[in-house]
Structure formats: C-alpha cells, structure tokens
N, C-alpha and C positions, 0 to 999 in steps of 0.2 A: 146357322149360328153358328164359328166359329170361336177356338178358342182362341190368347196368349196375352204374348209379358207384357206390356208400355216400355217399349228403353229407348220415350225420348222423348218430344217437343217442338211444337213445328212454332215459329212461331210469325207473320205476313205481314210484308205492309199494308199490299194489298187486298182488298174482297173484293166478292162478288156481291151486291146492295144484299141484305134478308141474310148475310152470313158473319157481320158486322161483330167485331167483340165474339166469336169462335172460336169452341177450344179444339186444337188437332192431335194426338198421340203422332207418333210411332213406333208400331204395332212389325212386335216377331212371333210373326201365328204357329199357335203349336203343331208339332203333327203322329204318326200314331209313334213313333219309334221316342216320342217322350215323354210316355207314361213304362214303363216297361216291367218293375216290379210296385205299382200304385201308388211312386212317391204324389207327393203331394205338393211341391216345390221343386221342379226339375230343376238342374245348371244348370249354364248355357241357356248359349241360340241354337237353332233347330236353325235347319237351311233351306226354308221357305223362307222367298222370298219380304222383307219385312214390306209396312203400305201403315200408309195415315189413313186414320181414321177420325172422324169427325166423332168431339167427344160434349157431351150435352151434361155427365150423370158425374162430373169429378174427378176420374181414372187419375192416376198416378205413376209415375213411372216405377219400376218394378214392381206394378201391382197383376194383373189374372187380371184378364177381362173375356163377354162372349159378344161374339162386333159379328155384323149381318154385312152383305157386299150384293153389289148391283144396284138392283131398278128396288130392291125391298129398300133399302140404305134410305130410300127419298119418302120414305113413303108417312113415317110421320110428320113433317110437315103443307102444307093448306097446296099452297105452289114445290113443283118439286128444284130443289137446287141439284145444281149439277157436282155434284160428293156419289161414293162409287161405296162408302165402311163406316156406316157409324157399331158407335160402341151400344150394344142394349144391356150389357145387365154389367157387371162390378161380383168380379167368384169369390170365395172367400175362402174354402174348402174344395178341392177334386177329389171324388171317390171313388177310383177306378183300384177293378181286383179283377186282370188276367186272367181268364181261364185254364 
C-alpha cells in the first residue's frame, strides 16, 4: 500500500459495465522526501506522476489515502474489472519518526 493526497476527481461519460456510478480520484503519491521531519500534513505536490484511483470509501479532495496498485486492486470484485488502483484506506494521521 502507498500513501497519497487526493488532488481531484474524475467524471466519466462512459464506463465499463459493473463500474456504473463508481467514483474516481486523482491522487498524487507521497515519496520518501515527503516526510523528512515527521510532518503529518506535507504541503505541495511530489514529483511522482499522479494517478487515477477507484474509490468506494468516500475519499475527497485534500484527503490522505492509502491505495493499492496492480492486480491486487481488482481483488475485492467478484469479476476482475479493468482497474489499476483502488482506495484501500482513509488516513487520519501519519506518525513518522526518522532516525
């Protein structure tokens, strides 16, 4: 699981059957340099490329989420849909104590 900040939403005019009404979030992933001093709400965007994440938990713009990528993203569905990332957790706080 990786962490990232929701920076937008995606609206689709057409969807794959089985994903009608799905929510999609634009997420900017955090990287190692994002928490150098244990900051729990890092400012700005990282240089990591943003990605679109399927959301069934209700994440919103500005939220920090935990997302899973790859084949594991389709595991919660009875029939694997064509998605590459899914929101797995809404993060309240991040505690990081660098050495």
